[in-house]
Backbone bond lengths (Angstrom), bond angles and torsions (degrees), N, CA, C in turn:
res aa  C-N    CA-C-N  psi(-1)  N-CA   C-N-CA  omega(-1)  CA-C   N-CA-C  phi
1 M - - - 1.478 - - 1.521 110.34 -
2 I 1.331 115.10 143.28 1.462 119.43 -179.15 1.524 111.62 -63.28
3 E 1.344 117.33 -28.41 1.459 119.73 178.52 1.529 111.40 -59.95
4 N 1.321 116.88 -37.07 1.461 119.87 179.63 1.526 111.11 -65.16
5 E 1.337 116.05 -38.76 1.457 120.33 179.29 1.526 111.28 -69.66
6 I 1.327 116.35 -37.88 1.467 120.22 177.41 1.523 110.11 -62.78
7 K 1.331 116.04 -46.23 1.463 120.12 -179.95 1.514 110.13 -62.28
8 R 1.334 117.91 -39.49 1.471 121.29 -179.57 1.530 110.39 -62.59
9 L 1.309 116.91 -46.47 1.463 120.49 -177.93 1.526 111.69 -66.88
10 V 1.324 115.64 -36.78 1.473 119.16 177.97 1.524 110.06 -65.91
11 E 1.322 116.80 -43.24 1.460 120.92 179.27 1.532 110.43 -63.35
12 E 1.327 116.59 -41.58 1.460 120.39 179.25 1.516 110.78 -63.71
13 H 1.321 116.64 -40.76 1.468 120.97 -178.88 1.525 111.06 -62.48
14 Y 1.314 116.63 -46.53 1.460 120.66 -175.24 1.523 113.19 -88.97
15 A 1.336 117.28 8.39 1.457 119.55 172.94 1.520 109.63 -63.15
16 D 1.334 115.33 -27.31 1.462 121.12 173.40 1.524 107.60 -87.66
17 A 1.319 117.23 114.39 1.457 121.47 -176.23 1.520 112.40 -61.48
18 E 1.345 117.56 -22.46 1.455 121.65 -179.09 1.518 112.55 -95.45
19 A 1.310 117.02 7.19 1.473 120.26 -177.23 1.525 110.77 -62.59
20 E 1.341 115.37 143.45 1.455 119.86 174.95 1.513 108.68 -73.25
21 V 1.306 115.36 165.14 1.460 119.32 -178.10 1.525 109.65 -62.63
22 L 1.327 116.16 139.90 1.453 122.31 179.74 1.525 109.63 -86.99
23 L 1.324 116.54 122.60 1.461 120.43 179.15 1.526 110.27 -91.66
24 L 1.318 115.75 152.69 1.462 121.07 179.43 1.522 110.69 -56.58
25 S 1.331 117.22 -38.50 1.463 120.72 -179.58 1.524 110.85 -63.98
26 N 1.333 116.89 -39.92 1.473 120.50 177.82 1.527 110.76 -65.51
27 L 1.325 115.35 -40.22 1.463 120.23 178.33 1.532 110.05 -60.49
28 G 1.331 116.03 -41.89 1.454 120.72 179.46 1.515 111.96 -62.29
29 V 1.329 116.90 -40.87 1.459 121.15 178.40 1.526 110.60 -62.46
30 R 1.329 116.41 -43.05 1.470 120.62 -178.74 1.531 111.57 -65.64
31 L 1.325 115.33 -42.68 1.465 119.28 179.31 1.527 110.33 -64.45
32 T 1.335 116.52 -41.79 1.463 120.77 -179.84 1.527 110.12 -65.22
33 K 1.319 117.04 -41.15 1.453 121.61 -179.30 1.522 111.43 -61.20
34 E 1.335 115.92 -34.13 1.466 120.36 179.78 1.525 112.09 -87.64
35 G 1.329 117.03 3.37 1.460 120.63 178.79 1.516 113.24 74.08
36 L 1.314 116.98 22.55 1.475 121.28 -176.25 1.521 113.00 -100.94
37 W 1.328 116.27 -9.85 1.465 119.65 -178.00 1.526 109.96 -134.32
38 P 1.360 116.11 133.89 1.472 126.63 1.40 1.536 110.99 -81.52
39 P 1.335 117.37 148.38 1.457 120.58 179.81 1.528 110.82 -75.88
40 A 1.308 116.23 151.79 1.464 120.96 179.55 1.526 110.25 -69.32
41 N 1.310 116.39 142.45 1.465 123.13 176.09 1.533 113.10 57.85
42 D 1.311 117.15 32.71 1.462 120.92 177.53 1.528 107.20 -138.47
43 K 1.329 115.35 108.41 1.463 121.14 -174.13 1.524 112.88 -91.64
44 R 1.330 118.21 3.95 1.450 120.35 -178.62 1.517 111.65 -70.08
45 T 1.324 115.68 156.42 1.453 120.24 171.66 1.525 108.13 -77.42
46 L 1.314 116.29 165.00 1.451 119.73 177.93 1.529 110.39 -62.99
47 L 1.314 116.86 -36.76 1.468 120.41 177.77 1.530 110.48 -60.19
48 E 1.313 115.99 -45.62 1.471 119.68 179.50 1.512 111.50 -63.08
49 A 1.325 116.50 -39.69 1.467 120.34 179.51 1.531 110.45 -66.80
50 A 1.334 116.36 -40.09 1.463 119.83 179.11 1.513 111.22 -65.72
51 E 1.317 116.20 -40.86 1.464 120.54 179.83 1.522 111.35 -65.93
52 A 1.319 116.69 -24.73 1.463 120.59 -179.06 1.531 111.87 -89.97
53 T 1.328 117.54 -3.31 1.461 121.05 -177.23 1.530 111.10 -82.40
54 A 1.302 116.57 128.59 1.465 121.04 -179.48 1.525 110.84 -66.49
55 D 1.323 115.98 145.03 1.464 123.87 175.74 1.529 113.03 67.10
56 I 1.331 116.50 15.73 1.466 122.30 178.13 1.533 108.10 -122.97
57 T 1.336 116.35 138.90 1.458 120.58 178.11 1.525 110.10 -121.46
58 V 1.313 115.48 136.19 1.462 122.58 177.04 1.521 107.82 -101.10
59 V 1.329 117.01 125.65 1.466 121.42 -179.07 1.523 108.35 -123.67
60 R 1.323 117.26 123.30 1.458 122.26 -176.76 1.528 111.78 -100.68
61 D 1.313 114.33 149.11 1.459 121.03 168.50 1.520 106.02 -95.77
62 E 1.331 117.09 109.05 1.456 120.86 -174.16 1.519 112.73 -68.05
63 T 1.348 117.55 -12.92 1.462 119.97 178.43 1.524 111.52 -93.67
64 A 1.326 117.26 -7.41 1.463 121.13 179.63 1.530 107.06 -147.23
65 K 1.306 116.35 97.32 1.457 120.92 -172.20 1.523 113.53 -60.35
66 S 1.345 117.35 -24.06 1.466 119.44 -178.87 1.517 112.78 -81.97
67 F 1.351 117.06 -11.53 1.462 120.11 -179.17 1.526 108.66 -92.49
68 I 1.328 115.61 93.77 1.462 122.45 -178.24 1.525 107.51 -120.66
69 A 1.324 115.64 114.21 1.458 120.93 -176.30 1.529 111.39 -93.87
70 I 1.319 115.32 144.97 1.458 122.37 177.02 1.531 107.56 -118.22
71 V 1.321 117.20 120.61 1.461 120.96 -179.68 1.533 109.41 -133.73
72 R 1.305 114.96 165.63 1.463 119.36 173.97 1.517 109.30 -72.45
73 A 1.305 116.90 145.15 1.461 121.22 178.55 1.530 109.33 -56.41
74 G 1.322 116.31 133.09 1.447 121.58 -178.33 1.516 113.12 95.77
75 D 1.345 116.22 -11.46 1.466 120.88 -179.48 1.532 111.05 -112.36
76 E 1.335 115.22 29.91 1.463 120.04 -176.53 1.529 113.49 -61.54
77 Q 1.339 117.05 -28.61 1.453 119.67 -178.34 1.519 112.08 -63.90
78 R 1.320 117.39 -25.72 1.464 120.57 176.00 1.532 109.38 -61.31
79 A 1.325 115.94 -43.78 1.460 120.35 179.53 1.523 110.96 -70.63
80 V 1.326 116.58 -39.15 1.461 120.37 179.31 1.529 110.37 -60.69
81 R 1.333 116.75 -42.38 1.472 120.65 178.95 1.522 111.06 -65.78
82 A 1.336 116.44 -40.82 1.461 120.22 -179.93 1.523 110.94 -64.42
83 I 1.319 116.37 -39.53 1.464 120.44 179.26 1.523 110.70 -67.52
84 A 1.327 116.48 -42.68 1.469 120.11 178.73 1.521 110.43 -62.60
85 N 1.334 116.90 -41.22 1.459 120.43 179.14 1.525 110.86 -65.26
86 R 1.322 117.13 -41.30 1.469 120.79 178.44 1.521 110.46 -61.02
87 Q 1.331 117.02 -43.34 1.463 120.84 -179.02 1.527 111.51 -64.94
88 K 1.342 116.75 -39.99 1.462 120.05 -179.58 1.521 111.07 -68.54
89 R 1.312 117.54 -41.06 1.459 120.30 176.68 1.528 110.33 -62.94
90 H 1.327 115.75 -39.98 1.475 120.21 178.94 1.531 109.84 -61.77
91 F 1.321 117.60 -42.73 1.459 121.86 178.16 1.529 111.09 -62.07
92 L 1.341 116.08 -47.85 1.461 120.04 -178.04 1.530 111.75 -65.81
93 R 1.332 117.49 -36.83 1.464 119.73 178.53 1.514 112.17 -65.56
94 G 1.327 116.60 -24.04 1.462 120.12 -179.14 1.517 113.89 -85.41
95 L 1.334 117.54 -6.32 1.465 120.81 -178.01 1.524 110.86 -82.20
96 P 1.329 117.44 150.13 1.463 120.60 176.81 1.527 110.42 -63.94
97 R 1.310 115.68 147.84 1.458 121.69 178.44 1.534 110.66 -56.77
98 A 1.338 116.13 -39.21 1.469 120.48 -177.77 1.526 111.83 -60.90
99 L 1.322 117.22 -36.75 1.452 120.41 -179.17 1.525 110.42 -69.06
100 L 1.336 116.47 -42.01 1.455 120.11 178.33 1.524 110.69 -62.76
101 L 1.333 116.26 -39.57 1.463 120.21 179.09 1.536 111.11 -66.11
102 A 1.321 116.73 -35.68 1.462 120.39 -179.82 1.531 111.55 -61.66
103 F 1.334 116.33 -27.13 1.463 120.43 -179.63 1.529 112.98 -92.58
104 T 1.327 117.54 -10.00 1.463 118.40 -171.38 1.536 115.04 -127.47
105 L 1.325 118.30 -20.27 1.464 120.09 -178.05 1.523 112.19 -65.73
106 D 1.324 115.53 141.57 1.461 120.39 174.48 1.530 108.38 -78.86
107 M 1.324 116.05 148.57 1.471 121.18 -179.12 1.527 109.71 -136.68
108 A 1.316 114.38 156.65 1.459 119.21 177.37 1.524 109.82 -67.75
109 E 1.316 116.03 151.70 1.467 120.52 179.90 1.533 110.65 -57.91
110 G 1.295 115.39 137.16 1.461 120.41 179.09 1.512 114.46 89.84
111 Q 1.334 116.86 -7.57 1.470 121.00 179.93 1.533 109.58 -88.37
112 V 1.315 114.91 152.15 1.471 122.21 -179.72 1.520 108.80 -116.56
113 M 1.329 115.84 134.95 1.465 120.72 175.99 1.513 108.48 -99.04
114 A 1.333 115.52 137.52 1.456 120.24 179.59 1.527 109.38 -142.56
115 V 1.312 115.12 162.73 1.465 121.91 -179.70 1.522 108.86 -122.86
116 R 1.304 115.81 136.61 1.451 120.94 175.83 1.535 107.08 -108.83
117 L 1.338 115.79 120.44 1.455 120.36 179.07 1.524 109.42 -88.08
118 G 1.309 116.04 166.01 1.448 120.04 179.88 1.506 109.88 149.80
119 P 1.323 116.99 -164.19 1.460 119.49 179.03 1.533 111.32 -55.64
120 K 1.355 115.41 -32.39 1.457 120.12 176.01 1.527 108.39 -131.42
121 I 1.325 116.39 118.80 1.459 121.29 179.93 1.526 109.70 -73.33
122 S 1.326 116.66 136.26 1.461 121.17 178.85 1.523 109.25 -141.34
123 Y 1.320 116.19 159.95 1.465 120.08 176.17 1.518 108.60 -114.38
124 V 1.312 116.93 153.61 1.456 121.62 179.04 1.516 109.43 -146.03
125 G 1.339 116.14 133.19 1.457 120.68 178.62 1.513 110.41 -113.85
126 G 1.318 116.94 149.39 1.448 120.95 179.52 1.513 110.75 178.71
127 P 1.319 116.63 -176.65 1.468 119.78 179.80 1.522 113.01 -67.01
128 A 1.321 116.25 -20.99 1.475 120.95 178.57 1.527 108.13 -151.96
129 A 1.311 115.31 154.80 1.470 119.20 179.49 1.525 110.04 -70.45
130 E 1.322 116.16 136.87 1.453 120.49 178.74 1.532 110.67 -70.81
131 E 1.294 115.58 154.07 1.464 120.02 178.53 1.530 109.19 -61.15
132 G 1.314 115.46 134.80 1.461 120.36 179.80 1.513 114.24 89.58
133 S 1.329 117.05 -5.94 1.469 120.35 178.55 1.528 109.75 -101.14
134 I 1.324 115.99 166.60 1.467 121.90 -179.31 1.520 108.23 -118.14
135 V 1.320 116.31 125.13 1.463 121.49 -179.69 1.530 109.96 -65.52
136 V 1.332 115.21 138.38 1.472 120.79 171.12 1.524 106.12 -92.81
137 D 1.307 116.12 105.31 1.463 121.89 -174.06 1.530 111.11 -54.29
138 Q 1.323 114.97 134.67 1.458 120.42 -174.92 1.527 111.95 -59.17
139 D 1.331 118.21 -34.69 1.462 120.32 -177.97 1.530 112.20 -71.36
140 L 1.327 116.66 -11.39 1.459 120.13 -179.54 1.532 112.35 -103.13
141 R 1.318 116.62 -8.32 1.458 119.69 -179.60 1.531 110.23 -80.30
142 I 1.332 116.30 144.75 1.469 122.19 178.75 1.526 105.88 -118.47
143 V 1.304 115.49 78.82 1.470 121.51 -172.50 1.529 111.37 -63.64
144 G 1.331 114.83 131.32 1.461 120.21 176.40 1.519 114.92 93.92
145 L 1.324 117.65 -10.41 1.466 119.68 179.38 1.526 109.62 -73.54
146 D 1.321 117.20 129.11 1.459 121.55 176.71 1.523 108.05 -88.20
147 A 1.322 115.76 99.31 1.463 120.90 -175.30 1.520 112.76 -104.55
148 M 1.336 117.28 12.64 1.449 119.25 -177.93 1.522 112.49 -70.90
149 D 1.328 116.88 -27.66 1.463 120.34 175.60 1.531 107.01 -115.19
150 V 1.309 115.63 91.86 1.463 120.97 -175.35 1.521 111.19 -61.61
151 T 1.331 117.24 -33.32 1.475 119.67 -178.18 1.519 111.76 -65.74
152 A 1.343 116.92 -21.86 1.462 120.12 -178.20 1.529 112.52 -88.72
153 L 1.317 117.82 -8.05 1.456 121.26 -178.98 1.525 110.90 -72.01
154 S 1.310 116.18 147.48 1.463 120.49 174.85 1.528 108.51 -72.88
155 E 1.325 115.64 163.39 1.473 119.18 178.34 1.524 110.61 -60.34
156 A 1.332 117.12 -37.18 1.471 120.58 -179.79 1.524 110.97 -64.52
157 D 1.347 117.55 -41.53 1.458 120.51 179.87 1.527 111.10 -69.90
158 V 1.336 116.93 -37.65 1.469 120.31 176.26 1.512 109.72 -61.10
159 E 1.336 116.51 -45.58 1.455 121.35 -179.91 1.522 111.07 -60.66
160 R 1.325 116.68 -45.28 1.464 121.34 -176.75 1.533 111.04 -67.19
161 L 1.330 117.02 -45.73 1.465 120.23 -178.37 1.516 111.46 -66.98
162 D 1.323 116.73 -43.50 1.466 121.46 177.81 1.526 110.66 -60.21
163 T 1.338 116.35 -46.16 1.468 121.24 -179.76 1.516 111.62 -62.19
164 N 1.327 117.20 -44.71 1.464 120.46 -176.69 1.525 112.24 -68.55
165 I 1.321 117.15 -40.40 1.460 119.53 179.67 1.525 110.42 -65.78
166 K 1.321 116.67 -40.81 1.463 119.51 179.98 1.531 111.18 -71.45
167 A 1.338 116.94 -31.58 1.470 120.07 175.44 1.530 109.73 -66.47
168 W 1.321 116.40 -40.00 1.474 121.32 176.62 1.526 110.34 -61.95
169 C 1.314 116.09 -43.62 1.477 120.60 178.48 1.532 110.63 -59.76
170 E 1.337 115.95 -42.41 1.471 119.73 -179.17 1.526 111.03 -66.86
171 R 1.320 117.40 -42.07 1.470 120.68 -179.58 1.525 112.08 -62.27
172 H 1.327 115.45 -38.40 1.459 119.76 -172.67 1.529 112.76 -107.18
173 E 1.339 115.16 14.32 1.463 122.25 175.46 1.522 111.98 54.57
174 V 1.322 114.76 49.51 1.456 121.95 176.48 1.521 107.56 -109.20
175 D 1.326 117.70 130.83 1.450 121.73 177.70 1.526 108.83 -76.09
176 P 1.335 119.10 115.40 1.472 120.65 -177.81 1.533 112.96 -54.27
177 S 1.321 116.58 -38.52 1.465 118.97 -178.09 1.524 111.81 -67.62
178 S 1.338 117.17 -23.53 1.459 119.47 179.29 1.525 110.90 -69.52
179 L 1.320 117.00 -27.40 1.468 120.55 178.83 1.522 109.71 -67.46
180 V 1.301 116.04 -41.36 1.466 120.95 179.57 1.518 109.91 -70.30
181 R 1.332 117.05 -42.31 1.461 120.56 -178.83 1.521 111.05 -63.49
182 V 1.348 117.08 -42.29 1.465 120.34 179.62 1.514 109.63 -61.53
183 H 1.330 116.10 -44.18 1.466 121.43 -179.69 1.526 110.27 -63.81
184 G 1.330 115.49 -43.87 1.455 119.97 -177.79 1.522 111.93 -65.39
185 K 1.351 117.14 -41.49 1.447 119.86 179.61 1.517 111.50 -65.30
186 S 1.336 115.35 -39.06 1.462 119.34 -179.73 1.517 110.63 -63.32
187 A 1.335 115.51 -44.10 1.456 119.38 -179.08 1.526 110.69 -68.31
188 A 1.331 115.94 -38.32 1.460 120.14 -178.47 1.516 110.89 -65.72
189 A 1.348 116.45 -34.36 1.454 120.52 -178.00 1.521 110.80 -66.15
190 K 1.367 116.64 -29.87 1.454 120.67 -178.06 1.520 112.07 -85.77
191 A 1.314 116.42 -25.16 1.456 119.72 -173.26 1.516 110.79 -82.86
192 P 1.319 118.71 137.15 1.461 121.08 177.47 1.515 109.59 -69.72
193 T 1.317 115.48 149.58 1.451 121.02 -179.51 1.514 108.97 -78.54
194 A 1.318 115.92 129.67 1.460 120.27 -179.58 1.512 109.66 -123.77
195 A 1.300 116.21 152.04 1.452 120.61 178.49 1.510 108.93 -68.94
196 P 1.336 117.91 137.61 1.453 120.49 -178.96 1.530 110.55 -62.38
197 A 1.325 115.49 137.55 1.467 119.93 -179.92 1.518 109.30 -102.52
198 R 1.328 115.03 143.89 1.455 119.61 176.91 1.521 108.41 -78.03
199 S 1.324 117.20 131.50 1.459 120.46 179.56 1.517 109.48 -95.56
200 S 1.327 115.89 147.99 1.456 120.53 178.13 1.524 109.12 -86.70
201 A 1.327 115.55 170.37 1.469 120.21 177.92 1.517 110.25 -63.14
202 L 1.347 117.05 -32.89 1.470 120.31 178.92 1.517 110.13 -67.17
203 E 1.335 117.93 -42.74 1.462 121.55 179.00 1.525 110.88 -63.46
204 R 1.338 115.62 -40.18 1.463 118.78 179.72 1.524 111.52 -68.21
205 L 1.337 116.80 -33.18 1.463 120.85 177.05 1.523 110.15 -62.01
206 Y 1.324 116.65 -47.95 1.470 119.87 179.64 1.517 111.33 -67.11
207 A 1.325 117.41 -37.82 1.464 120.67 -178.06 1.519 111.33 -65.72
208 A 1.327 116.91 -25.60 1.463 120.36 -178.06 1.519 112.85 -77.75
209 Q 1.359 116.22 -13.81 1.460 119.50 -175.95 1.533 110.90 -85.75
210 E 1.333 114.65 154.23 1.454 119.46 167.14 1.529 107.40 -65.19
211 P 1.339 119.05 146.40 1.471 121.13 -176.14 1.519 114.16 -51.37
212 D 1.352 117.27 -43.21 1.458 118.85 -177.62 1.523 111.50 -69.69
213 V 1.357 116.62 -29.21 1.466 119.82 176.92 1.525 109.77 -74.38
214 A 1.339 116.89 -40.88 1.457 121.03 -178.64 1.524 111.59 -59.18
215 K 1.352 116.01 -35.96 1.465 120.04 -179.05 1.516 111.56 -62.44
216 R 1.336 117.05 -31.00 1.461 121.00 -175.44 1.530 113.30 -100.80
217 L 1.342 116.09 -3.55 1.461 119.56 -176.03 1.523 110.44 -70.38
218 S 1.315 115.53 127.83 1.470 120.74 -179.86 1.518 108.34 -120.22
219 V 1.335 116.02 123.71 1.458 121.62 -178.71 1.524 108.33 -116.64
220 P 1.330 118.79 124.76 1.466 121.37 177.95 1.514 110.50 -53.58
221 I 1.332 117.57 145.08 1.454 121.71 -172.87 1.517 112.67 -59.07
222 D 1.358 117.99 -38.84 1.461 119.10 -178.73 1.525 111.35 -66.00
223 I 1.346 116.10 -38.62 1.456 120.06 178.60 1.522 110.09 -70.76
224 A 1.345 115.98 -39.66 1.468 119.40 179.80 1.523 110.74 -61.85
225 L 1.345 116.87 -41.28 1.462 119.81 179.69 1.514 111.22 -64.44
226 T 1.348 115.83 -40.50 1.459 119.92 178.86 1.527 110.83 -64.02
227 L 1.341 116.70 -46.89 1.455 120.24 -179.51 1.525 111.90 -64.51
228 S 1.338 117.29 -35.78 1.461 120.12 -177.50 1.511 111.87 -68.28
229 R 1.337 116.65 -20.66 1.479 119.60 179.06 1.515 112.49 -92.45
230 M 1.329 116.22 -11.76 1.467 119.64 -178.29 1.523 110.40 -83.69
231 P 1.365 118.55 130.57 1.460 121.01 179.89 1.500 111.75 -72.07
């Protein structure tokens, strides 16, 4: 039964206590590589087969339908943490560079860091905050942290930066989502409009992975060719 093979691969994956969360898409690649998927005379989807596997739990990220984690029963918190980390990284990646710098740049003693909101978010440092700007409270700044590549940050740094930025938003009555929307609109206004492109199954597989996982993902050439032809 395919359930036995799913359980075997899940157990093998988590034999390493430091293993990252196993995604349904990764499980599918492994099963296909071993010639086990799709199974004969079984019309179920891989998700349905995983959900029917004993001692295995499927945990979804409701904000990203392609992020479906597979964990051993009783280890659901591993998936919950991975989903929370993915969401926080996604939030931080959507913020303007200027805002991230306002929370991390070093400044001379006695200087104040502030942020000016508007069509384009900017930061400004000086002896006092300029009129119309919002001070970035010193206790919330993480001086020296290189946050320009969010994917390279440790989970602890992601947690700290996400928490501090949202605490700043709460103190100064700023809607966190408005920061992302302002940034997105600004970028969209500069970008030329292009016709939407159809993505292949291979592209969608890679897009579903966390960036650090995608870098290490290896797909056999025959499977890659098959996926690249699938709409």
